[in-house]
SENU-83372 format. One record per residue (C-alpha): residue number from 1; residue in three letters; z, x, y. Coordinates in nm, 4 decimals. Example, Ala and Ser with C-alpha at 12.3 -4.5 7.8 and 13.67 -1.06 7.14 Angstrom:
2
NODE  pos  code        pz        px        py
NODE    1   ALA    0.7800    1.2300   -0.4500
NODE    2   SER    0.7140    1.3670   -0.1060
//
This chain:
460
NODE  pos  code        pz        px        py
NODE    1   UNK    8.9163    2.6382    3.9185
NODE    2   UNK    9.1694    2.9452    3.8958
NODE    3   UNK    9.1093    3.2480    3.6693
NODE    4   UNK    9.5088    3.2811    3.6197
NODE    5   UNK    9.6576    3.1599    3.2588
NODE    6   UNK    9.8421    2.8557    3.3527
NODE    7   UNK   10.2176    2.8367    3.2177
NODE    8   UNK   10.4572    2.5594    3.1668
NODE    9   UNK   10.8225    2.6537    3.1941
NODE   10   UNK   11.0793    2.3767    3.0384
NODE   11   UNK   11.4451    2.4358    3.0891
NODE   12   UNK   11.7184    2.2213    3.1988
NODE   13   UNK   11.8883    2.4818    3.4173
NODE   14   UNK   11.7510    2.4204    3.7869
NODE   15   UNK   11.8573    2.7626    3.9120
NODE   16   UNK   11.6911    2.9358    3.5863
NODE   17   UNK   11.3999    2.7141    3.6362
NODE   18   UNK   11.3493    2.8231    4.0070
NODE   19   UNK   11.4119    3.1826    3.9137
NODE   20   UNK   11.1469    3.2034    3.6459
NODE   21   UNK   10.8860    3.0183    3.7908
NODE   22   UNK   10.9100    3.2656    4.1208
NODE   23   UNK   10.8906    3.5836    3.8929
NODE   24   UNK   10.5847    3.4587    3.7000
NODE   25   UNK   10.4029    3.2577    3.9832
NODE   26   UNK   10.2548    3.5898    4.1552
NODE   27   UNK   10.0467    3.6509    3.7844
NODE   28   UNK   10.0256    3.2798    3.6508
NODE   29   UNK    9.9685    2.9384    3.7465
NODE   30   UNK   10.3052    2.8145    3.7015
NODE   31   UNK   10.4302    2.4276    3.6444
NODE   32   UNK   10.8445    2.3216    3.5639
NODE   33   UNK   11.0045    2.0830    3.3643
NODE   34   UNK   11.3606    1.9811    3.3624
NODE   35   UNK   11.3184    1.7700    3.0316
NODE   36   UNK   11.0962    1.7287    2.7638
NODE   37   UNK   10.9464    1.4017    2.8636
NODE   38   UNK   10.8554    1.5673    3.1959
NODE   39   UNK   10.6760    1.8408    3.0055
NODE   40   UNK   10.4939    1.6047    2.7971
NODE   41   UNK   10.3721    1.4331    3.0747
NODE   42   UNK   10.2399    1.7496    3.2493
NODE   43   UNK   10.0963    1.8252    2.9308
NODE   44   UNK    9.8598    1.5188    2.9439
NODE   45   UNK    9.7824    1.5846    3.3211
NODE   46   UNK    9.7366    1.9302    3.3243
NODE   47   UNK    9.5666    2.2180    3.1017
NODE   48   UNK    9.8577    2.4341    3.0198
NODE   49   UNK    9.7803    2.7495    2.8065
NODE   50   UNK   10.1515    2.8579    2.7493
NODE   51   UNK   10.4695    2.6598    2.7349
NODE   52   UNK   10.7580    2.8343    2.7762
NODE   53   UNK   11.0551    2.6310    2.6336
NODE   54   UNK   11.4321    2.6509    2.6399
NODE   55   UNK   11.5634    2.6032    2.2861
NODE   56   UNK   11.8915    2.3986    2.3736
NODE   57   UNK   11.7805    2.0899    2.5642
NODE   58   UNK   12.0159    1.7651    2.5952
NODE   59   UNK   11.7212    1.5397    2.4759
NODE   60   UNK   11.5934    1.7258    2.1850
NODE   61   UNK   11.5934    2.0769    2.0398
NODE   62   UNK   11.3302    2.3350    2.0731
NODE   63   UNK   11.1786    2.3016    1.7410
NODE   64   UNK   11.1131    1.9238    1.8112
NODE   65   UNK   10.9550    1.9848    2.1128
NODE   66   UNK   10.7405    2.2882    1.9616
NODE   67   UNK   10.6556    2.0247    1.6768
NODE   68   UNK   10.5412    1.7817    1.9333
NODE   69   UNK   10.3754    1.9885    2.1576
NODE   70   UNK   10.1561    2.1763    1.8239
NODE   71   UNK   10.0758    1.8254    1.7201
NODE   72   UNK    9.9687    1.6878    2.0556
NODE   73   UNK    9.8060    2.0232    2.2166
NODE   74   UNK    9.7212    2.2700    1.9697
NODE   75   UNK    9.5641    2.4622    2.1878
NODE   76   UNK    9.8767    2.5245    2.3778
NODE   77   UNK   10.0791    2.8397    2.2844
NODE   78   UNK   10.4484    2.8061    2.2693
NODE   79   UNK   10.7135    3.0880    2.3788
NODE   80   UNK   11.0631    2.9870    2.2576
NODE   81   UNK   11.3650    3.1415    2.4771
NODE   82   UNK   11.7405    3.0699    2.4080
NODE   83   UNK   12.0863    3.2212    2.4633
NODE   84   UNK   12.1878    3.1878    2.1417
NODE   85   UNK   11.9814    3.0655    1.8260
NODE   86   UNK   12.0451    3.0659    1.4346
NODE   87   UNK   11.7934    3.2837    1.2554
NODE   88   UNK   11.6906    2.9630    1.0788
NODE   89   UNK   11.6001    2.8163    1.3954
NODE   90   UNK   11.3980    3.1383    1.4881
NODE   91   UNK   11.2144    3.1140    1.1470
NODE   92   UNK   11.1645    2.7526    1.1909
NODE   93   UNK   11.0127    2.8059    1.5476
NODE   94   UNK   10.7618    3.0769    1.4125
NODE   95   UNK   10.6395    2.8455    1.1136
NODE   96   UNK   10.5631    2.5783    1.3443
NODE   97   UNK   10.3582    2.7875    1.5519
NODE   98   UNK   10.5501    2.9901    1.8186
NODE   99   UNK   10.3942    3.3152    1.9225
NODE  100   UNK   10.7404    3.4728    2.0089
NODE  101   UNK   11.1009    3.4119    2.0581
NODE  102   UNK   11.2990    3.5665    2.3252
NODE  103   UNK   11.6446    3.5752    2.3812
NODE  104   UNK   11.8120    3.5512    2.7418
NODE  105   UNK   11.8681    3.7159    2.9350
NODE  106   UNK   11.4848    3.8079    2.9703
NODE  107   UNK   11.3508    4.0661    3.1809
NODE  108   UNK   11.0264    3.9596    3.3313
NODE  109   UNK   10.8259    4.2614    3.2057
NODE  110   UNK   10.8806    4.1411    2.8455
NODE  111   UNK   10.8208    3.7828    2.9139
NODE  112   UNK   10.5203    3.8906    3.0733
NODE  113   UNK   10.4064    4.0504    2.7878
NODE  114   UNK   10.4965    3.7880    2.5558
NODE  115   UNK   10.2690    3.5666    2.7453
NODE  116   UNK    9.9713    3.8039    2.7989
NODE  117   UNK   10.0039    3.9089    2.4129
NODE  118   UNK    9.9359    3.5083    2.3612
NODE  119   UNK    9.6583    3.5201    2.6340
NODE  120   UNK    9.4013    3.7184    2.4360
NODE  121   UNK    9.4368    3.4686    2.1378
NODE  122   UNK    9.4097    3.2217    2.3861
NODE  123   UNK    9.0467    3.3364    2.5174
NODE  124   UNK    8.9382    3.4170    2.1612
NODE  125   UNK    9.0148    3.0746    2.0435
NODE  126   UNK    8.8275    2.9025    2.3154
NODE  127   UNK    8.5349    3.1232    2.2882
NODE  128   UNK    8.5391    3.0704    1.9115
NODE  129   UNK    8.5378    2.7020    1.9424
NODE  130   UNK    8.2931    2.7285    2.2320
NODE  131   UNK    8.0242    2.9078    2.0367
NODE  132   UNK    8.0958    2.7316    1.6994
NODE  133   UNK    8.0061    2.3941    1.8783
NODE  134   UNK    7.7460    2.5091    2.0744
NODE  135   UNK    7.5713    2.6999    1.7632
NODE  136   UNK    7.6326    2.4525    1.4681
NODE  137   UNK    7.2503    2.4564    1.4258
NODE  138   UNK    7.2418    2.8558    1.4135
NODE  139   UNK    7.5573    2.8655    1.2011
NODE  140   UNK    7.3762    2.6362    0.9479
NODE  141   UNK    7.0672    2.8455    0.9560
NODE  142   UNK    7.2130    3.1791    0.9027
NODE  143   UNK    7.4328    3.0469    0.5769
NODE  144   UNK    7.0779    2.9585    0.4648
NODE  145   UNK    6.9300    3.2958    0.4923
NODE  146   UNK    7.2779    3.4802    0.4132
NODE  147   UNK    7.1896    3.7225    0.6949
NODE  148   UNK    7.4573    3.9007    0.8755
NODE  149   UNK    7.2767    4.0115    1.1724
NODE  150   UNK    7.2511    3.6209    1.2700
NODE  151   UNK    7.6313    3.5656    1.2980
NODE  152   UNK    7.7359    3.6484    1.6350
NODE  153   UNK    7.8798    3.4802    1.9717
NODE  154   UNK    7.9135    3.7526    2.1851
NODE  155   UNK    7.6632    3.8398    2.5119
NODE  156   UNK    7.5683    4.1909    2.3857
NODE  157   UNK    7.3983    4.0463    2.0443
NODE  158   UNK    7.2762    3.7645    2.2495
NODE  159   UNK    7.0844    4.0195    2.4628
NODE  160   UNK    6.9823    4.1863    2.1089
NODE  161   UNK    6.8409    3.9024    1.9697
NODE  162   UNK    6.6549    3.7599    2.3085
NODE  163   UNK    6.4700    4.1464    2.2867
NODE  164   UNK    6.3982    4.0781    1.9178
NODE  165   UNK    6.2055    3.7657    2.0241
NODE  166   UNK    6.0500    3.9641    2.2999
NODE  167   UNK    5.9313    4.2513    2.0536
NODE  168   UNK    5.7910    4.0339    1.8362
NODE  169   UNK    5.5633    3.8908    2.0455
NODE  170   UNK    5.3752    4.2419    2.0810
NODE  171   UNK    5.3249    4.4348    1.7628
NODE  172   UNK    5.1650    4.7208    1.9229
NODE  173   UNK    5.5259    4.8563    2.0389
NODE  174   UNK    5.7084    5.0809    1.7707
NODE  175   UNK    6.0677    5.0058    1.7712
NODE  176   UNK    6.3755    5.2276    1.6969
NODE  177   UNK    6.6678    5.0211    1.5828
NODE  178   UNK    6.9495    5.2609    1.6680
NODE  179   UNK    7.3227    5.2391    1.6464
NODE  180   UNK    7.6127    5.3326    1.4091
NODE  181   UNK    7.6554    5.3098    1.0339
NODE  182   UNK    7.7087    4.9549    0.8793
NODE  183   UNK    7.5024    4.7269    1.1177
NODE  184   UNK    7.2485    4.6318    0.9155
NODE  185   UNK    6.9645    4.7544    1.1083
NODE  186   UNK    6.7329    4.6679    0.8049
NODE  187   UNK    6.7870    4.3326    0.8483
NODE  188   UNK    6.7246    4.3530    1.2352
NODE  189   UNK    6.3984    4.5100    1.1528
NODE  190   UNK    6.3005    4.2892    0.9142
NODE  191   UNK    6.3827    4.0071    1.1860
NODE  192   UNK    6.1322    4.1203    1.4226
NODE  193   UNK    5.8793    4.1131    1.1567
NODE  194   UNK    5.9359    3.7595    1.0499
NODE  195   UNK    5.9278    3.6506    1.4056
NODE  196   UNK    5.5739    3.8298    1.4823
NODE  197   UNK    5.2041    3.7396    1.3556
NODE  198   UNK    5.2540    3.9649    1.0715
NODE  199   UNK    5.4939    3.7604    0.8835
NODE  200   UNK    5.2970    3.6642    0.6262
NODE  201   UNK    5.2024    4.0456    0.5451
NODE  202   UNK    5.4248    4.2916    0.3668
NODE  203   UNK    5.7351    4.4423    0.4989
NODE  204   UNK    5.7392    4.8089    0.3363
NODE  205   UNK    6.0985    4.9978    0.3683
NODE  206   UNK    6.1564    5.3410    0.2886
NODE  207   UNK    6.4905    5.5616    0.3207
NODE  208   UNK    6.3443    5.9073    0.4507
NODE  209   UNK    6.6649    6.0974    0.3573
NODE  210   UNK    6.5684    6.0451    0.0018
NODE  211   UNK    6.1874    6.1401    0.0303
NODE  212   UNK    6.1213    6.5271   -0.0543
NODE  213   UNK    5.8310    6.7176    0.0569
NODE  214   UNK    5.6886    6.7572   -0.2571
NODE  215   UNK    5.6099    6.3802   -0.2816
NODE  216   UNK    5.6254    6.2561    0.0622
NODE  217   UNK    5.2192    6.2625    0.0883
NODE  218   UNK    5.1675    6.1023   -0.2320
NODE  219   UNK    5.4153    5.8182   -0.1737
NODE  220   UNK    5.3101    5.8037    0.2098
NODE  221   UNK    4.9390    5.8206    0.1546
NODE  222   UNK    4.9125    5.7213   -0.1900
NODE  223   UNK    4.6195    5.8853   -0.4445
NODE  224   UNK    4.3021    5.8023   -0.6509
NODE  225   UNK    4.3353    5.8114   -1.0107
NODE  226   UNK    4.1148    6.1217   -1.0338
NODE  227   UNK    4.3870    6.3410   -0.8411
NODE  228   UNK    4.6491    6.3569   -1.1377
NODE  229   UNK    4.5554    6.4288   -1.4437
NODE  230   UNK    4.6178    6.1852   -1.7567
NODE  231   UNK    4.6954    5.9056   -1.4644
NODE  232   UNK    4.4410    5.6556   -1.5228
NODE  233   UNK    4.5567    5.4274   -1.2442
NODE  234   UNK    4.6569    5.6209   -0.9474
NODE  235   UNK    4.9159    5.4965   -0.7124
NODE  236   UNK    4.9272    5.2767   -0.4109
NODE  237   UNK    5.0992    5.4399   -0.0870
NODE  238   UNK    5.3188    5.2907    0.1486
NODE  239   UNK    5.0737    5.2882    0.4133
NODE  240   UNK    4.8559    5.0619    0.2027
NODE  241   UNK    5.1173    4.8380    0.0738
NODE  242   UNK    5.2177    4.7807    0.4655
NODE  243   UNK    4.8759    4.7532    0.5867
NODE  244   UNK    4.8553    4.4411    0.8107
NODE  245   UNK    5.2133    4.3918    0.7709
NODE  246   UNK    5.5207    4.6212    0.8782
NODE  247   UNK    5.6653    4.9625    0.7535
NODE  248   UNK    6.0359    5.0213    0.8458
NODE  249   UNK    6.1132    5.3887    0.8281
NODE  250   UNK    6.4924    5.4439    0.7724
NODE  251   UNK    6.6798    5.7247    0.9077
NODE  252   UNK    6.3955    5.9214    1.0500
NODE  253   UNK    6.6685    6.1825    1.1424
NODE  254   UNK    6.5930    6.2942    0.7946
NODE  255   UNK    6.2146    6.3928    0.8281
NODE  256   UNK    6.1272    6.7338    0.7547
NODE  257   UNK    5.8918    6.9624    0.9946
NODE  258   UNK    5.6284    6.8760    0.7464
NODE  259   UNK    5.6568    6.5170    0.6993
NODE  260   UNK    5.6943    6.5088    1.1048
NODE  261   UNK    5.3764    6.6810    1.1073
NODE  262   UNK    5.1724    6.4423    0.8880
NODE  263   UNK    5.3503    6.1161    1.0646
NODE  264   UNK    5.2488    6.2640    1.4268
NODE  265   UNK    4.9149    6.2866    1.3101
NODE  266   UNK    4.8720    5.9778    1.1629
NODE  267   UNK    4.9995    5.7996    1.5084
NODE  268   UNK    4.7754    6.0092    1.7055
NODE  269   UNK    4.4862    5.9287    1.5197
NODE  270   UNK    4.5608    5.6003    1.3823
NODE  271   UNK    4.3755    5.6739    1.0462
NODE  272   UNK    4.4905    5.7787    0.7258
NODE  273   UNK    4.3207    5.9146    0.3955
NODE  274   UNK    4.4045    5.8009    0.0719
NODE  275   UNK    4.4520    6.1641   -0.1671
NODE  276   UNK    4.1481    6.1852   -0.3427
NODE  277   UNK    3.9359    5.9463   -0.1267
NODE  278   UNK    3.6058    6.0376    0.0687
NODE  279   UNK    3.6777    5.7758    0.3270
NODE  280   UNK    3.9478    5.7326    0.5971
NODE  281   UNK    4.1284    5.3800    0.6661
NODE  282   UNK    4.1972    5.2652    0.9802
NODE  283   UNK    4.5877    5.2257    1.0354
NODE  284   UNK    4.6837    4.8855    1.0978
NODE  285   UNK    5.0515    4.8715    1.0690
NODE  286   UNK    5.3665    4.7933    1.2801
NODE  287   UNK    5.5753    5.0871    1.2897
NODE  288   UNK    5.9583    5.0099    1.3013
NODE  289   UNK    6.2317    5.2962    1.2474
NODE  290   UNK    6.6022    5.3166    1.2654
NODE  291   UNK    6.8761    5.6018    1.3206
NODE  292   UNK    7.2347    5.6469    1.3137
NODE  293   UNK    7.3614    5.7125    1.6557
NODE  294   UNK    7.1773    5.6476    1.9675
NODE  295   UNK    6.8524    5.7559    2.0921
NODE  296   UNK    7.0243    6.0396    2.2642
NODE  297   UNK    7.1962    6.1397    1.9816
NODE  298   UNK    6.8305    6.1728    1.8148
NODE  299   UNK    6.7194    6.3883    2.0767
NODE  300   UNK    6.9676    6.6280    2.1070
NODE  301   UNK    7.1013    6.6709    1.7436
NODE  302   UNK    6.8208    6.5991    1.5128
NODE  303   UNK    6.4815    6.8723    1.4664
NODE  304   UNK    6.2663    6.5820    1.5400
NODE  305   UNK    5.9762    6.7021    1.7522
NODE  306   UNK    5.9611    6.5052    2.1250
NODE  307   UNK    5.6271    6.3656    2.0813
NODE  308   UNK    5.7179    6.2120    1.7372
NODE  309   UNK    6.0143    6.0568    1.8937
NODE  310   UNK    5.7851    5.9244    2.1838
NODE  311   UNK    5.5426    5.7630    1.9666
NODE  312   UNK    5.8339    5.5995    1.7010
NODE  313   UNK    6.0095    5.4701    2.0008
NODE  314   UNK    5.8282    5.3090    2.2614
NODE  315   UNK    6.1522    5.0545    2.2656
NODE  316   UNK    6.4809    5.1723    2.1717
NODE  317   UNK    6.6665    4.8625    2.0354
NODE  318   UNK    7.0537    4.9548    2.0265
NODE  319   UNK    7.2808    4.7378    1.8520
NODE  320   UNK    7.6507    4.7602    1.9486
NODE  321   UNK    7.9409    4.8606    1.7302
NODE  322   UNK    8.1898    4.5708    1.5901
NODE  323   UNK    8.4709    4.7106    1.7806
NODE  324   UNK    8.2852    4.6389    2.1298
NODE  325   UNK    8.2294    4.2762    2.0228
NODE  326   UNK    8.5183    4.1572    1.8793
NODE  327   UNK    8.4789    3.8118    1.9302
NODE  328   UNK    8.2158    3.8293    1.6737
NODE  329   UNK    8.4880    3.9281    1.4042
NODE  330   UNK    8.6256    3.5797    1.3424
NODE  331   UNK    8.2579    3.4146    1.2746
NODE  332   UNK    8.1754    3.7168    1.0602
NODE  333   UNK    8.5062    3.6708    0.8558
NODE  334   UNK    8.4370    3.2983    0.8024
NODE  335   UNK    8.0828    3.3910    0.7224
NODE  336   UNK    8.1719    3.6431    0.4564
NODE  337   UNK    8.4619    3.4414    0.2926
NODE  338   UNK    8.2228    3.1631    0.2484
NODE  339   UNK    7.9603    3.3989    0.0896
NODE  340   UNK    8.1977    3.5467   -0.1260
NODE  341   UNK    8.4383    3.2739   -0.2241
NODE  342   UNK    8.1187    3.0396   -0.3381
NODE  343   UNK    7.9488    3.3307   -0.5510
NODE  344   UNK    8.3070    3.3713   -0.7321
NODE  345   UNK    8.3917    3.0119   -0.7209
NODE  346   UNK    8.6843    3.0370   -0.5498
NODE  347   UNK    8.8439    2.7707   -0.3187
NODE  348   UNK    8.9321    3.0197   -0.0567
NODE  349   UNK    8.8888    2.8849    0.3069
NODE  350   UNK    9.0329    3.1328    0.5441
NODE  351   UNK    9.3049    3.4078    0.6351
NODE  352   UNK    9.6799    3.3829    0.7258
NODE  353   UNK    9.7324    3.4070    1.0891
NODE  354   UNK    9.8776    3.7830    1.1110
NODE  355   UNK    9.5768    3.9121    0.8652
NODE  356   UNK    9.3376    3.7523    1.0754
NODE  357   UNK    9.5004    3.9206    1.3976
NODE  358   UNK    9.5098    4.2539    1.2436
NODE  359   UNK    9.1672    4.2602    1.1356
NODE  360   UNK    9.0370    4.1529    1.4527
NODE  361   UNK    9.2410    4.4550    1.6224
NODE  362   UNK    9.0962    4.7123    1.3722
NODE  363   UNK    8.8354    4.9352    1.5078
NODE  364   UNK    8.5952    4.9009    1.1891
NODE  365   UNK    8.4180    5.2422    1.1839
NODE  366   UNK    8.2301    5.1150    0.9065
NODE  367   UNK    8.1348    4.8077    1.1191
NODE  368   UNK    7.9976    4.4483    0.9578
NODE  369   UNK    7.9529    4.6450    0.6293
NODE  370   UNK    8.2718    4.7763    0.6240
NODE  371   UNK    8.4085    4.4267    0.6843
NODE  372   UNK    8.2162    4.2713    0.4256
NODE  373   UNK    8.3163    4.5399    0.1689
NODE  374   UNK    8.6892    4.4581    0.2420
NODE  375   UNK    8.6635    4.0811    0.2494
NODE  376   UNK    8.4652    4.0951   -0.0995
NODE  377   UNK    8.7403    4.3003   -0.2563
NODE  378   UNK    8.9664    4.0761   -0.0999
NODE  379   UNK    8.8480    3.7511   -0.2573
NODE  380   UNK    8.8243    3.8958   -0.5795
NODE  381   UNK    9.2283    3.9946   -0.5980
NODE  382   UNK    9.2636    3.6523   -0.4539
NODE  383   UNK    9.3866    3.3553   -0.6687
NODE  384   UNK    9.5078    3.1299   -0.3681
NODE  385   UNK    9.3659    2.9397   -0.1123
NODE  386   UNK    9.4411    3.1877    0.1723
NODE  387   UNK    9.3626    3.5450    0.1970
NODE  388   UNK    9.6686    3.8034    0.3303
NODE  389   UNK    9.7372    4.1658    0.3638
NODE  390   UNK    9.8373    4.2120   -0.0052
NODE  391   UNK    9.4778    4.1375   -0.0615
NODE  392   UNK    9.3394    4.4459    0.1546
NODE  393   UNK    9.5273    4.7282   -0.0520
NODE  394   UNK    9.2867    4.9900    0.1093
NODE  395   UNK    9.3330    4.8651    0.4533
NODE  396   UNK    9.4532    5.1749    0.6318
NODE  397   UNK    9.5823    5.1632    1.0542
NODE  398   UNK    9.3983    5.2835    1.3171
NODE  399   UNK    9.4458    5.6650    1.2683
NODE  400   UNK    9.3067    5.6376    0.9364
NODE  401   UNK    9.6708    5.7304    0.7779
NODE  402   UNK    9.7692    5.5696    0.4102
NODE  403   UNK   10.1105    5.4885    0.3610
NODE  404   UNK   10.3010    5.8132    0.2995
NODE  405   UNK   10.6275    5.6827    0.2112
NODE  406   UNK   10.5545    5.6610   -0.1605
NODE  407   UNK   10.5495    6.0382   -0.1464
NODE  408   UNK   10.9357    6.0446   -0.1148
NODE  409   UNK   11.2189    5.9090   -0.3384
NODE  410   UNK   11.4595    5.9328   -0.0398
NODE  411   UNK   11.5507    5.5629    0.0130
NODE  412   UNK   11.6691    5.5811    0.3743
NODE  413   UNK   11.3703    5.7495    0.4745
NODE  414   UNK   11.1521    5.5117    0.2754
NODE  415   UNK   11.3499    5.2099    0.4768
NODE  416   UNK   11.3122    5.3597    0.7994
NODE  417   UNK   10.9597    5.4171    0.7815
NODE  418   UNK   10.9062    5.0530    0.6662
NODE  419   UNK   11.0891    4.9277    0.9405
NODE  420   UNK   10.8692    5.1516    1.1757
NODE  421   UNK   10.5644    5.0309    1.0455
NODE  422   UNK   10.6702    4.6578    1.0570
NODE  423   UNK   10.7752    4.7223    1.4257
NODE  424   UNK   10.4227    4.8816    1.4872
NODE  425   UNK   10.2237    4.5985    1.3145
NODE  426   UNK   10.4170    4.3348    1.5552
NODE  427   UNK   10.3801    4.5246    1.8854
NODE  428   UNK   10.7387    4.5890    1.8773
NODE  429   UNK   10.8352    4.2518    1.8791
NODE  430   UNK   11.1840    4.2463    1.6594
NODE  431   UNK   11.1718    3.8833    1.6357
NODE  432   UNK   10.8583    3.9140    1.4337
NODE  433   UNK   10.9196    4.2445    1.2830
NODE  434   UNK   11.2548    4.0943    1.1177
NODE  435   UNK   11.0578    3.7915    0.9779
NODE  436   UNK   10.7980    4.0161    0.8471
NODE  437   UNK   11.0872    4.2371    0.6641
NODE  438   UNK   11.2519    3.9124    0.5368
NODE  439   UNK   11.5592    4.0186    0.7637
NODE  440   UNK   11.7950    3.8448    1.0335
NODE  441   UNK   11.7487    3.9350    1.4014
NODE  442   UNK   12.1084    4.1066    1.4002
NODE  443   UNK   12.0194    4.2992    1.0192
NODE  444   UNK   11.7415    4.4544    1.2090
NODE  445   UNK   11.9130    4.5263    1.5087
NODE  446   UNK   12.1630    4.7213    1.3013
NODE  447   UNK   11.9029    4.9087    1.0728
NODE  448   UNK   11.7424    5.0417    1.4072
NODE  449   UNK   12.0834    5.1644    1.5235
NODE  450   UNK   12.1439    5.3131    1.1703
NODE  451   UNK   11.8162    5.4942    1.1636
NODE  452   UNK   11.8235    5.5907    1.5180
NODE  453   UNK   11.4902    5.4292    1.5849
NODE  454   UNK   11.3771    5.4507    1.9467
NODE  455   UNK   11.1990    5.1483    2.0862
NODE  456   UNK   10.9629    5.1288    2.4087
NODE  457   UNK   11.1446    5.0622    2.7253
NODE  458   UNK   10.9918    4.7306    2.7919
NODE  459   UNK   11.1361    4.5823    2.4457
NODE  460   UNK   11.4470    4.3409    2.4675
//
C-alpha cells in the first residue's frame, strides 16, 4: 500500500491531462479521466484522496461533478481548475465543499501546495473518524465523568494513560505530574488515585503557592485543641485527612526553604506528629505532586532541594502540550461544545469549517484550559446552531497581536490591513480570501495592485 496521496485528474483535454499527470506522478499516486463518468467509475474502484476537476466539461459542469462527488464520496477533497469561470461559479464551488479553485495556466508548485493543504485535513479526518469509531465506549465514559484528560486520540496521550494504569498498581511510588499550564494536571493526579487500591479513601489537594510558612505546620500536621487558646476543637491537618489515601501537592516549586525541611523530614522518617500530641503516627499516604514546566526546569530554575525532588519524583509523568498533539483538538472541541451547550440549554452542534481550521492551527499557549474557556465564552455569545469566528472576540493570532487597525482613522490603511489579514488567514489563497472579504476575485486583484500588497512567489 502506497503512503503517497492518491489524486484523480479529470479534464477533457488529453494533452493537458498527460502534462498534469507527468508533473504530479513523482509526488503523488495519479489517476486520470477524460470524462465525469470515467472519473465516477474510478472513484468507485479506487480510494481517491483528492480530485482535481476541470470546471468546463462537455457532459456536465464542474459544480455538478463536485456535487455528485461530495454526495457519493464525501471523504474525497476536490480542487476545481478553470481557464475562465464566473465569480458565482467559484462561490458555488466553495459552498459545495471545494478546497480550492485555481485558474489556468497553473504552476506545479501552486497545485502541489493546494493538494498538500488538503492532505493534512485528509489525514486528520481519517484519524478522527478512526478514533471516534474505535473509542466510542471511551467517549461515552468521558462524557459521564466530565473529565477533559480522558478526551484524546493521540499516541502521546495514549502512552500517558497507559503509564497511569501502571502507576496506579504501585502506590509506593511518588509521582510528579509535570507539564505546561492548563493541562488539568489535578485531574491526572486524581485519575492515578481513582485507579489504585486507595480509591475508597480521601484525595486531598493543596495548592502550595497559597500556603505561607505561618500556617504551613498547622495546616499540614494539624493541632490539638489545647494548642490554640479559645479553640475547643483543634484542626485536622492535611496529612490526617489524606491518611490511607492520596495527598496531591500542586505547584511544589512554591515550597519555601522552611516547608521543604519539614516535608523532607516527613518523607525520610515516614512518621508525623500532630501539634500538641504526644505520640507520632505512621505516614500512610500516597504522594503526588505537580509543577509547571518539565522536571529539568524544576531542578534548574527552582530553589527546591535535590534530595526532596528525588523523594517527590520517583516517577516523572510529563503531559505533552496541546500544540504537540493537534489531533486531540477536534475531539476536545466537540467535548467542550457539548458540555457548555447542554449546560446553557442551547442547540449548538459544531463549528463552521473555517473556524474549526483556525482553532486546530492555533498553538494554545494556555493548552486545554484555554480551549475550554474560549469555547465557553463562544457558546455564551452564540444564538445559532454553529460557532464561527465572530463568537471568539478575544481570539488573537500566533504572535499574540490584537487587531491594530481600529487605532487608525485612515480608511485606506484599514482596508489594506483587512486584506492582508484575510490573505494570511487563507494561506494567501486569493480565491478563499476574496470569498472571506465578500469580494470578487478580480476586485481583490485590483486592490492588491492599488495598495501594493506583495504576495509570496508561489501564489498564482
